C-alpha positions in Angstrom: -55.1 140.4 -53.3 -57.5 142.8 -51.2 -55.8 141.5 -48.0 -52.2 142.1 -49.5 -53.4 145.7 -50.7 -54.4 146.2 -47.0 -51.1 145.0 -45.7 -49.3 147.1 -48.0 -51.2 150.2 -47.1 -50.5 149.7 -43.5 -46.8 148.9 -44.1 -46.6 152.4 -45.9 -48.4 154.2 -42.9 -45.9 152.9 -40.4 -42.8 155.3 -39.8 -39.6 153.8 -40.8 -37.4 152.6 -38.0 -34.6 155.0 -37.5 -31.0 153.7 -37.2 -29.1 154.4 -33.9 -25.7 155.8 -34.4 -22.5 154.7 -32.8 -23.6 151.2 -32.1 -21.4 148.5 -33.0 -22.5 145.0 -33.1 -20.6 142.3 -31.4 -20.3 139.1 -33.1 -21.4 136.1 -31.1 -18.8 133.7 -30.3 -18.9 130.9 -32.7 -19.7 127.4 -31.2 -17.9 124.1 -32.3 -20.3 121.4 -33.3 -19.2 118.0 -33.9 -20.8 115.8 -36.5 -18.8 112.7 -35.8 -19.2 110.3 -33.0 -20.8 111.3 -29.8 -21.5 114.9 -29.3 -20.9 115.5 -25.6 -17.5 113.6 -26.0 -16.5 115.8 -29.1 -17.7 118.9 -27.3 -15.8 118.1 -24.4 -12.5 117.5 -26.6 -13.1 120.8 -28.3 -13.6 123.0 -25.3 -10.7 121.4 -23.1 -7.9 123.2 -24.8 -9.9 126.5 -24.0 -10.0 125.8 -20.4 -6.6 124.9 -20.1 -5.7 128.2 -21.8 -7.7 130.1 -19.4 -6.1 128.2 -16.4 -2.6 128.8 -17.9 -3.3 132.5 -18.3 -4.7 132.9 -14.6 -1.5 131.0 -13.5 0.8 133.0 -15.3 -0.7 136.2 -14.2 -0.7 135.1 -10.6 3.3 134.2 -10.9 4.0 137.4 -12.4 2.2 139.4 -9.5 4.1 137.3 -7.0 7.1 137.9 -8.8 6.9 141.7 -9.1 5.9 142.0 -5.2 9.0 139.8 -4.4 11.3 141.7 -6.6 10.0 145.1 -5.0 10.5 143.6 -1.5 6.6 144.2 -1.1 4.2 141.7 0.7 0.5 142.1 0.5 -0.1 140.7 4.0 2.2 143.2 5.5 0.6 146.1 3.5 -3.0 145.7 4.6 -2.3 145.9 8.3 -4.5 143.0 9.5 -2.1 139.9 9.7 1.5 139.2 9.5 3.5 136.6 7.5 5.6 135.4 10.3 5.4 134.1 13.9 4.0 136.8 16.1 6.4 138.5 18.2 6.8 137.6 21.9 5.3 140.3 24.2 7.9 141.9 26.4 7.7 140.9 29.9 8.1 144.0 32.3 8.5 142.0 35.4 11.6 139.9 35.3 10.7 138.7 38.9 8.4 136.3 37.5 10.5 134.5 35.1 12.8 131.7 35.8 16.0 132.9 37.6 18.2 130.5 35.6 16.7 130.8 32.2 15.3 134.4 32.4 11.9 133.0 31.0 9.5 130.1 31.6 9.8 126.9 29.7 6.1 126.6 29.1 5.9 130.0 27.3 4.6 129.3 23.6 6.1 131.5 21.0 3.9 132.8 18.1 0.8 132.7 20.2 -1.5 135.5 19.9 -2.7 137.0 23.1 -5.4 139.6 23.1 -4.7 142.9 24.8 -7.4 143.5 27.4 -8.1 145.8 30.3 -7.1 144.8 33.8 -10.5 143.7 34.6 -10.8 141.5 31.8 -7.4 140.1 32.3 -8.3 139.1 35.8 -11.6 137.4 34.4 -9.2 135.6 31.7 -7.1 134.3 34.6 -9.9 133.3 36.6 -11.5 131.6 33.4 -8.1 129.8 32.6 -7.4 128.5 36.0 -10.9 126.8 35.8 -10.0 125.3 32.3 -6.8 124.1 33.8 -8.8 122.5 36.8 -10.9 120.6 34.4 -7.9 119.2 32.8 -7.5 116.6 35.5 -9.8 114.2 33.4 -7.4 114.3 30.5 -4.4 113.1 32.5 -3.9 109.4 31.9 -1.8 107.0 29.7 -1.4 107.9 26.2 -2.6 111.4 26.8 0.2 113.2 28.3 1.2 114.8 25.1 -2.1 116.6 24.8 -1.8 117.6 28.5 1.5 119.3 27.7 0.1 121.1 24.5 -3.2 122.2 26.6 -1.0 123.3 29.7 1.2 125.6 27.3 -1.8 127.3 25.5 -3.3 128.4 28.8 -0.3 129.1 30.9 1.4 131.3 28.1 -1.6 133.5 28.4 -1.7 133.5 32.1 2.0 134.6 32.3 1.5 137.6 30.2 -1.6 138.6 32.1 0.1 138.2 35.5 2.9 140.7 34.1 0.5 143.2 33.2 -1.6 142.9 36.3 1.6 143.1 38.6 2.7 146.2 36.6 -0.7 148.0 37.0 -1.1 146.8 40.7 -0.8 149.0 43.6 2.4 149.0 45.5 1.1 147.1 48.4 -0.3 144.4 45.9 2.7 143.8 43.8 4.6 141.4 46.0 1.5 139.1 46.8 0.6 139.0 43.2 4.5 138.2 42.2 4.6 135.5 44.9 1.3 133.8 43.8 2.6 134.1 40.0 5.7 132.4 40.9 4.2 129.7 42.8 2.1 129.0 39.8 4.7 129.1 37.1 7.2 127.0 39.2 4.2 124.5 39.5 3.6 124.8 35.8 7.1 124.0 34.9 7.2 120.9 36.9 4.0 119.6 35.5 5.2 120.4 31.9 8.3 118.6 32.3 6.5 115.5 33.8 4.1 115.2 31.0 7.1 115.8 28.3 8.9 112.8 29.8 5.7 110.9 29.8 5.9 109.9 33.5 2.3 109.3 34.2 2.8 109.1 38.3 4.9 112.3 38.4 2.5 114.2 36.2 -0.4 113.2 38.6 1.5 114.3 41.7 2.5 117.7 40.1 -1.0 118.2 39.0 -2.2 118.0 42.7 0.2 120.5 43.7 -0.8 122.7 40.8 -4.5 122.4 41.5 -4.3 123.9 45.0 -2.5 127.0 43.4 -5.0 127.3 40.6 -8.0 127.5 43.2 -6.1 130.2 45.0 -5.8 132.2 41.5 -9.5 131.8 41.0 -10.4 133.1 44.5 -8.0 136.1 44.0 -9.3 137.1 40.6 -13.0 136.6 41.4 
């Protein structure tokens, strides 16, 4: 009894805990507990409709967002300024003299390929680097690999086509014609090599590549 009296005395001396105003208690979400069968299976069955409902809500929200953007003719990809929704536009060619006279372009030019806009010094380095890459392509030429030869050639030659165009435009008057002649010899050889690889003519591909190889070495020497 003495101990209880002491406890009562201590409780009387303690200050009352003040109630904090404007605090609303939130109810904890109720948990569904199954008592029949295995607990884990029952819980999964009870929780499954909740997960599907959330997924459906997210799906409906995304569909509504896309529908709104479509109706308003608005594309998120077009608004951010960092990427486009369609194939990249073909860069304009300033020097028509490096195009094929019959077609007005080059057969190996790949559309929708991104070509980084560099200064002239870096364009010369890239031309030298790509010429070196195409020289290393000799080991790729063989039976059953000509489709890969054609694709690799198109990737490299397209960038070289636009680099030569920019270099010719920026070159001094005395250097324009020599660069144009070198570019036309290279691109004529590229078209012959691409056509041979496209028809899967291995002997013709090897022959055309030997001619292209000599010109690629000239390009490397000129751009060094």
